[in-house]
SEMARKE-564989 format. One record per residue (C-alpha): residue in one letter; y, x, z. Coordinates in steps of 0.25 Angstrom, whole numbers, plus 5000, padded with zeros to 4 digits. Example, Ala and Ser with C-alpha at 12.3 -4.5 7.8 and 13.67 -1.06 7.14 Angstrom:
! residues 2
A498250495031S499650555029
//
This chain:
! residues 117
M522852225543Q523552125534K524252185522L525752205526Q526852155517I528152205524I527652315531N527152445523E525652435529E525352585525R526552645532F526352555544C525052595546D525352735543Y526352735555S525752645565G524352695565N522952665562T522552555572P522952405572E523552435587S524452545582H524852455570R525152335580A525952435589M526852495578A527052345573Q527552295587L528452425587F529052395574I529252255578E529952295591Q530752405585A531152315573H531852215582V532652325589Y533152385576V533552255570Q534352225583D534952375583L535452345569C536052225573F536752285584A537352395575M537852305565D538552215577E539052345582N539552395568S538852525571Q538452595559D537752715566L536852625573W536652525562H536252655554D535352705565V534552585568A534452555553H533852695551K532852685563Y532352555558K532252605544G531352715550M530452595558A530352515545A529852635537F528952685548A528352535548G528252515533A529352405533D529852445520A530952335517L531352355531Y531552495528K532452465516A533252365525C533352475535Q533752575525H534852495520A535352465533Q535552615536D536152635523I537252525526S537652575541A539052575537T539252445530S539752305535K539152225546I538852105534N538052205526K537252255538Q537052115542K536352095527V535552225529L535152175545N534752045539S533852115529I533252205540E533052095549K532252015537E531352145534T531152175550N530652025552R529752035540A529152165545I528952115559Q528351985555E527352065547L527052165558S526952055568D525951975559I525052085554F524952165568Q525152035578T526352105585E527252025593H528551975585I529551995594
//
């Protein structure tokens, strides 16, 4: 496996198992779920739902930690912390989450030859 830059390789491998197949499966699951979480954050922002925003940010933060996506984890933590803020501020944080999501997805797709959805 190539050296990972965005994903904490040790943490990712600890949680995804010891085989290339399990790494690939975990990478694919991360990619699929990441898209769902970003869509859910957009929906929560558009609906001005503080509870949904907080809940989705919290769940996504957990997945980011599990996968070793440290910058994404921090962005999700920030999103969780600002659930009561304005839509303009949420959009800025969402932009950061989307950027870090794309970086993590690209690295996982490149390394594990997963489908880039």
